[in-house]
C-alpha positions, -999 to 999 in steps of 0.1 A, spaced: 621 382 -207 599 369 -235 613 334 -229 603 336 -192 567 346 -202 566 317 -226 578 293 -199 552 306 -175 525 302 -201 536 266 -208 536 258 -171 500 272 -168 490 250 -198 507 220 -182 487 226 -150 454 227 -170 464 195 -188 472 179 -154 438 188 -140 420 174 -170 440 142 -168 433 140 -131 395 143 -136 396 117 -164 414 92 -141 389 99 -113 360 92 -136 376 60 -148 382 49 -112 346 56 -103 334 37 -134 356 7 -125 344 8 -89 308 7 -101 315 -21 -125 328 -43 -96 292 -44 -84 278 -59 -116 269 -96 -120 275 -117 -150 247 -101 -169 260 -66 -163 233 -58 -137 242 -41 -105 241 -64 -75 218 -54 -45 237 -43 -15 214 -16 -1 178 -5 -1 170 31 1 142 43 24 120 68 7 110 77 -28 139 62 -47 160 94 -46 197 96 -37 206 100 -1 236 122 8 255 114 39 281 137 55 295 108 75 329 96 65 329 58 64 359 36 62 356 28 25 353 64 15 382 73 37 405 48 20 392 58 -14 400 95 -8 430 92 15 456 104 -12 437 134 -23 428 168 -9 392 164 2 366 190 10 342 162 20 332 127 8 297 121 -5 282 88 2 259 83 -28 235 56 -21 212 46 -50 184 21 -55 186 -16 -45 201 -25 -78 231 -2 -74 262 -1 -52 274 26 -29 297 49 -48 321 72 -29 329 103 -49 356 127 -38 355 164 -45 389 181 -50 394 211 -28 411 229 -56 383 225 -80 349 242 -81 341 233 -117 317 206 -106 292 210 -77 278 181 -57 245 186 -75 262 183 -109 279 151 -99 245 137 -87 228 147 -120 256 131 -140 254 99 -120 217 97 -125 221 102 -163 248 76 -164 229 49 -147 194 58 -159 177 48 -128 146 31 -141 131 29 -106 139 65 -96 102 73 -89 96 38 -74 96 38 -36 116 11 -19 106 -8 12 135 -7 37 132 -28 68 167 -36 81 167 -66 105 196 -88 95 219 -71 120 195 -76 150 197 -111 164 162 -109 181 146 -97 148 164 -125 128 151 -151 152 116 -137 151 116 -138 113 130 -173 113 103 -185 136 76 -171 114 92 -186 83 91 -220 101 55 -214 111 43 -206 76 63 -234 59 54 -259 86 22 -260 107 5 -232 86 16 -245 52 -19 -254 41 -34 -220 52 -6 -201 36 -11 -219 3 -47 -208 3 -36 -172 10 -12 -173 -19 -39 -187 -41 -63 -159 -32 -36 -133 -37 -37 -137 -75 -71 -120 -75 -60 -88 -58 -22 -85 -57 -19 -67 -91 -46 -42 -82 -31 -35 -48 4 -29 -62 -10 -6 -89 -28 15 -63 2 16 -39 25 26 -68 1 53 -79 0 66 -43 38 67 -40 41 37 -17 64 7 -19 44 -20 -38 58 -47 -15 34 -34 11 7 -53 -8 19 -85 10 5 -70 43 -29 -83 31 -14 -118 34 -11 -116 72 -40 -92 77 -68 -112 61 -52 -139 39 -66 -118 10 -102 -125 21 -124 -95 15 -150 -109 40 -125 -116 68 -137 -105 102 -115 -105 133 -125 -112 169 -121 -75 176 -144 -65 148 -119 -55 121 -132 -62 86 -120 -68 51 -87 -72 32 -71 -45 53 -89 -53 86 -101 -18 93 -118 -10 126 -149 12 123 -133 44 136 -102 42 114 -123 32 84 -146 62 87 -115 85 93 -102 74 59 -135 79 41 -150 44 42 -188 42 46 -203 17 70 -241 17 73 -271 -6 69 -266 -8 32 -229 -13 27 -195 -18 44 -168 -3 23 -142 -22 44 -151 -53 23 -146 -35 -10 -111 -45 -22 -105 -14 -43 -119 13 -20 -104 -2 11 -70 -5 -6 -71 32 -14 -79 39 23 -51 15 35 -26 34 13 -35 67 29 -33 52 64 1 36 57 14 68 43 3 88 74 19 62 97 52 63 78 52 101 79 46 100 116 73 74 125 98 77 97 104 40 94 84 12 78 89 -13 106 73 12 131 46 22 106 36 -14 100 36 -22 137 14 8 143 -10 -4 115 -16 -34 137 -14 -20 172 -23 16 167 -1 46 165 -8 57 201 3 24 215 35 22 195 44 59 204 38 52 241 60 20 239 88 40 223 86 68 248 85 45 279 114 23 267 135 50 252 138 30 221 140 46 186 133 14 166 109 -16 167 134 -43 174 142 -35 211 104 -37 217 103 -74 205 119 -85 238 104 -58 260 73 -74 275 45 -53 288 48 -25 262 32 -39 231 7 -68 227 23 -100 214 3 -98 182 18 -64 175 54 -75 184 49 -105 160 33 -85 132 64 -71 114 83 -104 116 52 -121 102 51 -96 74 88 -100 65 84 -138 65 53 -137 44 69 -113 19 99 -135 16 78 -166 8 53 -148 -14 81 -133 -35 96 -168 -42 72 -195 -30 89 -224 -47 121 -216 -28 102 -223 4 83 -255 -6 52 -240 -21 49 -257 -55 21 -256 -80 1 -227 -65 -31 -222 -86 -34 -184 -83 -69 -170 -89 -74 -148 -119 -68 -111 -115 -98 -89 -107 -113 -75 -139 -145 -56 -143 -165 -28 -159 -179 0 -138 -214 15 -140 -226 47 -122 -263 52 -114 -284 79 -98 -312 57 -85 -310 24 -67 -311 -10 -84 -318 -45 -71 -288 -68 -74 -310 -92 -92 -318 -66 -118 -282 -58 -122 -274 -95 -127 -302 -100 -152 -292 -69 -172 -256 -79 -173 -265 -115 -182 -247 -130 -152 -256 -143 -117 -264 -126 -85 -235 -144 -69 -211 -129 -95 -224 -94 -88 -220 -99 -51 -185 -113 -57 -176 -81 -76 -193 -59 -51 -186 -75 -17 -194 -43 2 -231 -45 -6 -250 -59 24 -286 -59 11 -306 -67 -19 -298 -35 -38 -274 -7 -42 -277 20 -15 -307 42 -20 -294 68 4 -269 83 -20 -274 104 -52 -248 85 -71 -233 51 -68 -208 31 -88 -208 -7 -89 -190 -34 -109 -202 -59 -135 -182 -85 -154 -156 -72 -178 -170 -66 -213 -207 -66 -203 -214 -29 -200 -230 -25 -234 -254 -53 -230 -261 -42 -194 -272 -8 -205 -293 -22 -234 -311 -46 -212 -316 -22 -183 -333 3 -206 -360 -23 -212 -370 -25 -175 -395 1 -163 -380 24 -137 -406 14 -110 -395 -22 -113 -358 -17 -108 -359 -13 -70 -379 -36 -47 -396 -17 -18 -426 -23 3 -451 4 13 -464 11 48 -495 33 51 -494 52 84 -521 43 109 -532 59 141 -505 56 168 -477 49 143 -443 64 148 -412 60 127 -395 40 155 -425 16 157 -426 12 119 -389 5 119 -393 -21 147 -421 -38 129 -401 -40 97 -372 -54 116 -348 -26 105 -331 4 122 -347 38 124 -318 51 103 -327 27 75 -363 40 74 -351 76 74 -326 70 46 -352 52 25 -376 81 28 -352 110 28 -364 121 63 -346 136 93 -367 120 120 -384 153 130 -413 149 106 -449 147 119 -467 116 106 -502 118 94 -527 90 89 -524 75 54 -489 89 48 -468 65 27 -436 52 43 -412 31 23 -398 0 41 -374 -27 29 -391 -55 11 -397 -83 35 -389 -109 10 -355 -94 3 -343 -92 38 
């Protein structure tokens, strides 16, 4: 009787040992499978790109590879564990007889093992290689940029050096794929003063309505669409909204060009759930919108490795660097330049949104840029200039028959400009000898 108990106990121990050995062998198999995806430097080769925030994607679908991998074991379900672009797909099987490890525990262990350095870095996923129409469209744009538009594209690349780092930083901070920065290549050629035939302006080619929706100010004094930093923040918010609406970057980018309503309507009318079928479906999207994503893909491919596509010796502009100064009363740009010991052109280059001779007087606080390292000398020199000499303005003394509209017309400016300069609503009653501020004629 005692011997039977002992034999039963030994059998139980043997079962535990078998289970432990089984898990060790599984772990070694997974490790070996992952190692197959490494190159000669021990880095994982890119086979996939994950759409989203760099997190793992679980799939309940049983693909052929995972079926073969798990065919000899008792399976509850396979987990298709897709990681970032630098890692391979790894199929992990969960034994039906074991509940020691949960799926979450396996995920956490895998994360710790590979130490995903880009876990919080979103990836831009635009699958097109499996669609013949998309491939041909991208090839045509590559041929265009490397051929007939080679000179123009070289200029765009040169300009990109000034802004690309700043744009990537902002997109990364906002949780967007930094590769979206290359959208500015095909939107404006990295020209902050670019204006389209339709009236879109700046690096990101905002139309007035969309610009104002995302907080950009457009008035007589300034146009924030031309400000590379402020407009990039707005573009990031717009792109994020479009992605959340459509769930794919190719549709979001197409909507950035053609408008979300137009893209939504095209999808509904064609019954398509992706952009590629719309490339060959005429009458649903304008040609410019159909070409936009292939243009972006081609531009991104070239900009990422220009020499591979015949663009040698690009002299990139120096990155945008500056100090910021906040003020509570307006300043002439000439005064800013003089105080910072630089030129008016340099101040305008750093502040392309300014349309007039001064900072906007219709706000209680305004921040502008001066050359990097000049803030201390700027403040020292500005303190020496009397307050009344810092902002150029002319004075109009009200005469009989004057109205604000007549005064504005005579000054050659809008009524809104007169109202903002004088903190008025337009309902005021003018009296003879009242003082009305008007823009300096010599400055206009």
